[in-house]
C-alpha positions in Angstrom: 8.1 25.1 -65.0 10.4 28.1 -63.5 14.0 26.6 -61.5 15.5 28.5 -58.1 18.4 29.1 -58.6 20.8 27.9 -56.0 21.5 30.2 -53.3 25.5 30.1 -52.9 27.0 29.4 -49.0 30.8 29.9 -47.5 31.5 28.5 -45.1 33.8 29.0 -42.9 35.2 26.6 -40.6 38.9 25.9 -39.2 38.3 22.2 -38.0 37.7 19.7 -40.9 35.1 17.7 -39.1 32.9 20.8 -38.3 33.8 22.0 -42.0 32.2 18.7 -43.1 29.5 18.8 -41.3 27.8 21.7 -42.4 28.8 21.4 -45.5 26.8 18.1 -46.0 24.0 20.0 -44.1 24.1 22.8 -46.1 24.6 20.9 -49.4 21.4 18.1 -48.1 19.1 21.3 -47.9 20.1 22.0 -51.5 22.6 25.2 -51.3 25.9 25.5 -53.1 28.8 25.4 -50.9 31.9 26.9 -51.4 34.0 26.1 -47.6 37.2 27.2 -46.6 39.0 26.9 -43.5 40.0 30.4 -42.4 39.1 33.2 -42.0 41.4 35.5 -44.2 41.2 32.1 -47.0 37.1 33.6 -46.3 38.5 37.1 -47.4 40.8 36.0 -50.2 37.3 34.2 -51.8 35.4 37.4 -51.1 38.5 39.6 -52.8 39.5 41.8 -49.5 42.5 40.4 -49.3 45.0 43.4 -50.2 46.1 43.2 -53.7 50.3 41.9 -53.1 48.1 39.4 -51.2 45.9 38.1 -53.4 47.0 34.7 -55.0 43.8 34.6 -58.1 41.1 37.1 -58.7 37.7 37.5 -56.6 35.1 35.4 -56.4 33.2 34.2 -60.2 30.0 33.1 -58.5 28.1 35.7 -56.4 27.9 34.5 -52.2 24.9 34.5 -51.0 25.6 33.9 -47.2 28.4 33.5 -44.7 28.4 31.1 -42.1 31.7 30.7 -40.0 32.7 29.5 -37.6 33.9 31.6 -33.8 36.7 31.0 -33.0 39.7 29.6 -35.4 43.1 31.0 -34.5 43.9 33.8 -36.4 41.7 35.2 -37.7 38.0 35.1 -35.5 34.6 34.6 -37.0 33.7 37.8 -35.2 37.2 39.6 -36.9 35.7 38.2 -39.9 32.1 39.1 -39.6 33.5 43.1 -38.5 35.4 42.9 -42.3 32.3 41.7 -44.1 30.9 44.2 -42.3 33.2 47.3 -43.5 33.1 46.0 -47.1 30.9 48.6 -49.0 30.7 45.4 -51.7 29.8 42.5 -48.9 28.1 44.5 -45.8 24.7 43.0 -47.3 25.8 39.4 -47.5 24.1 38.1 -44.4 26.4 36.3 -41.4 25.8 33.6 -39.7 28.1 32.6 -36.3 29.0 29.2 -35.3 30.3 28.1 -31.6 30.5 25.2 -29.6 30.5 27.1 -26.6 27.5 29.4 -25.3 28.6 32.5 -24.2 25.7 35.3 -24.0 28.1 38.5 -24.6 29.5 36.3 -27.5 26.5 35.6 -29.2 24.9 39.4 -28.1 28.6 41.1 -29.4 27.9 39.6 -32.7 24.5 40.7 -33.6 25.1 43.7 -32.7 28.1 43.5 -34.7 25.4 43.2 -37.9 25.2 38.8 -37.2 21.6 37.3 -38.6 22.5 34.9 -36.3 24.2 32.6 -33.6 24.2 28.8 -33.9 25.8 26.3 -31.4 27.4 23.4 -32.8 27.3 20.7 -33.3 24.8 22.8 -36.1 21.9 20.2 -36.7 19.9 20.3 -39.8 17.1 22.4 -37.9 19.7 25.1 -37.8 20.3 25.0 -41.6 16.6 25.5 -41.8 16.6 28.7 -40.6 18.8 30.0 -42.8 16.3 30.4 -46.8 14.4 33.0 -45.1 17.3 35.5 -44.0 18.5 34.4 -47.8 14.8 35.5 -49.1 14.8 38.8 -47.3 17.5 39.9 -48.5 16.4 38.9 -52.1 13.9 40.9 -51.4 15.5 43.9 -50.4 17.3 44.0 -53.5 14.2 43.3 -55.6 12.5 46.7 -53.9 15.8 48.2 -54.2 15.5 47.5 -57.8 13.3 50.0 -59.0 15.3 52.7 -57.3 18.2 52.2 -58.2 16.3 52.6 -61.5 15.3 55.8 -61.0 18.7 56.8 -59.8 20.5 55.8 -63.6 17.7 57.5 -65.2 18.0 60.4 -63.2 21.8 60.5 -64.0 21.1 59.8 -67.6 18.8 62.7 -67.9 21.1 64.7 -66.0 24.1 63.8 -68.7 22.4 64.8 -71.4 20.7 68.1 -70.2 24.0 68.9 -69.6 25.4 67.4 -73.2 22.5 69.2 -74.4 23.0 72.5 -72.8 26.4 71.8 -74.0 25.7 71.3 -77.6 23.1 74.6 -77.5 26.3 77.0 -76.5 28.6 76.0 -79.1 25.6 76.5 -81.8 24.6 79.9 -79.7 29.1 80.8 -79.9 28.5 79.5 -83.9 25.5 81.2 -84.7 27.3 84.7 -83.2 30.1 84.5 -85.0 27.8 84.0 -87.9 26.0 86.4 -87.6 29.3 89.3 -86.5 30.3 87.3 -90.1 27.4 88.5 -91.9 27.1 91.4 -91.1 30.8 92.1 -91.4 30.2 91.1 -94.9 26.7 93.0 -95.5 28.6 96.4 -94.2 31.8 96.4 -96.4 29.9 94.8 -99.3 27.8 97.8 -98.8 30.9 100.5 -97.9 32.6 99.2 -100.9 29.3 99.4 -103.5 28.9 103.0 -102.5 
């Protein structure tokens, strides 16, 4: 019987009570959770901080989804969303925004910027159950892309081998030409000496 691997969610909220609530709801729904209290700590955990600002190496555990509060001091959830979507290595991680304010323009702006969903606080267990389809869709997309990546890798290897073989062939031809010329000169000089 195969055991499904747990999805890892990075939860970001500056409010301790809200952060503990979302962490509890996620764990109740069998998610593995890392919780941080700011957008900058989330970026640090993801390995996106500037090299001189990093206190530790990027996380060793893959993050499958990020859920973040919108209104936080310093870096808002929207700012965090933009930084993640601008990162070539993280842009495919689904991001869900949470807010206690139901402001349609804010919700639309987040969704247009690439957020998968927008939850109103307080987050409920029914909201958390909406996360799994985002995770499963991403996993399915990754599985579909695997054959394409393998084809690209195979093609790159074939091109590299072809290039190496051509270089070796050219070297062989050059050596053969040199030996041929030497052989001709040797046999030609021998013939002169023999006469």
